[in-house]
N, C-alpha and C positions, 0 to 999 in steps of 0.2 A: 727543777730547784736549781742556781748557780753554784760552779763550783771556784767564783771571784770570792776571794775573802773584803774584807773591808773592817778599817777602824774605826771609829766612830765618837770624834771628837766635843770639847763643850766651845760651849765660844767664849774670844777674850781671855782662856786661859795659857799661859806661857811659863817655863816651855815644853817641846817636848823633845823626852830624851827613849833614844833607843838603848837595851840595854841585849845585852848575846853569852850566853851562857852556856856551860858544855859538861858532861860528868866525866868524871874524873879518869884518867890515864888517858884525854881526849885531845887532840888542840886543834884547831882554827882558825881559818883566815875569812872574812867577806867582802865582797863588795857590792853595795848599796849604791843607787840611782833614783834619787827621784825623779819623778821626767809629769811634764803638764803634755797631756795625751791629743787635746790640743789643736798646740800650737809645734808637735815634736819637738824642743828642747829637754835638755838634762836643766835642774833647777840648783842640785844638789848631788854631789857625787861623794862617796868619803866609803875606807875598809875601815871593817874591826878587825882585831885579833882577839881570843878565846883563848884559855887554858883552866881549869879548875880551879888553878890557884888566882886567875885575874881575868873576873868578868869580863868581856868590855860594853861599855859606852861611848853615848853619841848622841852630841845635843845640835837639835837640828838649828839652824842658823834660820829659816822659813818658819816665821810666824804664824796660829795657829787658820787667823784668816785665808787665807794666800795657798792653805793646803788643800782647803776642798775643791776635789774632784782631781785634784795631782796622785798618781801612779807610783808607788817605791816598787822597786825590781831589786832582786836580791838573790846571791849567790852566795854559797857554802861552803867551801869546802874547810875537811874535815878529816886527818883522819888518826892511827891511836901513838902511841907511846910506848906503849906497853904489848907485842908483838901476842904477847898472850887473851889479848881483851880486843875481840871485835862486834864489839855491842856498848850502845849509851845512847843516848839521849839531850840533846838542840834544842834549847826555849829561846825562842825572842820575843822579848816581853818588854811594849807601847808604855810610858808615860806621859804622864801630860798632869804638869807640876806638881809632880810626884805623885800620884798617884797609879794607877791600873787604869789604861778606858778600856772599857768593850770594844768588841771584835765575834764577826760574826761567825768569826774560825780562828783554833787555834791554830800560835806559828808556833808548837811544836813537834820531833820529830823521833820518833822509834828508828836507831838506824840496826842491823843484824848484824852487816857483813861490811864493815870499816878496817882499808888495810893499812898498815903500819906505817911510818912515817920512812923509817929506815930505807921501803921500798920505792920511795917515787909516787907513790902512788894516794889517791883519796878518793874519797865517797864526798857527791858535789847533790848539790841540796837548790835548786832552781825556784823563784818563785813570788806572786808579786800580791799586795794586797789598794785597793783603795782610797783615800787621805777623803772623810766626810766629812762637816761641822753641824754638828746636829742646832738644826733650826725648826722647832719643832715637827722634829723627823721620824718615821715610824717606819717597819716593816711590813713589804707587800711580802700577802700566806703565799703568793702563788710564784712570785721572781726570790723572793730569800732575798733582793734588794732593795735598799733602802732608798725612800718615796719621799719626799713633803709632803704633808696633807691638805 
């Protein structure tokens, strides 16, 4: 089964928004690149910062029909504001027209050894997912990847 994550979108429903939530005592910055693997070009590049008090939010400028087949690469950089707390959870949510989308794997991470921010060090998480616009889509039971019917 594939380790690759997929985000299944409905046709003609905009906007697509990503939210970045993090546990209390943690703070984070992140770098996202929406990439076209066929042409090897970056379509959108954005950063989101997040803290417990203020989750980060970004609204894609790319419309749903253009997202089909594009890859979202991300790097999350997390540190603890409390030097006595080394544990936390990070959650990325993708919304379409304000509602959660279907993902083939969750975009949440439980961290066990987050360094304090005042040490100038951080925990880094790299990941990616592919966007697939649902056009009578089913999941292949052998590969775990989306396929057209």
